[in-house]
N, C-alpha and C positions, 0 to 999 in steps of 0.2 A: 291665220286667224286663231287657230287652236293654240299656237305657241304663245300668242298675246294673252289668251285666257289663262294659260298655265302660269305665265309670269305674274299676272294679276293676282292669282290665287296664292302664289308663293309669297308675294308681297303682303297680302292680307294675313297669311299665316305668320309671318314675321312680326307684323304689328300686334297680332293677338298674343304671341309669345312675349313680346315686350310688355304689353298690358298686364299679362298674368304675373310676370316678374314684379312689376310695380305693386300689384295687389298683394303678393306674397311679402314683399318688403314692408308694406304698410301694415299688414296683419302682424308681423313679428314685432314692429314697433308698438302697436296697440296692445299686444299680449304683454310686452315688457312693462308698459305703462300701467296695465291692469294689475300685474304681479306686484309692482311697487305700491300701488294704492292699497292693496290688501295685505302687505307684508308686515310681519311682526317687527322688523327693524324700523320701518317708518313709524309704527305705532309707538314703539319704545323711544324713538328719537323725539317725537312730538311730546310725549309724556314727560320726558327729562327736561326738555326746554320749558315746557309749561310749569313744571314744579320749580325750576330755578327762578323763572320770571315772577311767578306768584309769590314765592318765598322772599325774593329780594324786594318786591313792591311792598309786601305787608311788613317786612322788617323795617324799611325806611319810612313807611307811612305811620308806623306805631301801631299797627294792627295787633290784636291779641293772638297769641299762640300761632305765629307765622308758619312754623314747621308743620303743625297739625292741619291748618287750613290750607296750605299748599298741597299737602298729601291728599286731602279731601277733594280738591279740584282735580288732581291727577286720577284718583280713583274714579271720579265721575266721568272723566274723559275715557278712561279704559273701559269701563262698563258700557259706555255708549258705543264705542268701536267694536267691542266683542259681541254685543247684542245686535249689531247691525245685520249680520248675516242671518240670524234667526228671524228677525223682523222681516227682512226682505223675502225669505222663503215662505213665511206665513202669508204675506201680502200677495205674492205671486200665486200661491195655491188658492187663495180666496178669490182672486181676480179671474181664474179660469172657470 
């Protein structure tokens, strides 16, 4: 009887270890996703693509000053991404 209980406990311990490893793996993936979401590389890439697309669109559609207007769009995007952290911290403090 006692041997059966020990075997059952050992099996539960193995299952817990497997679950913990799954959680650790998931946490690493979530941390990597979060790091990408807040990275300067991502922000710069989106800004560059936005600039090119807006510039090309304005150039072909006959918009005035396509270079300046594309730059304004990118600066607006950059300001919004850089101020996100400040706004989030302010909101969290106010919520508490």
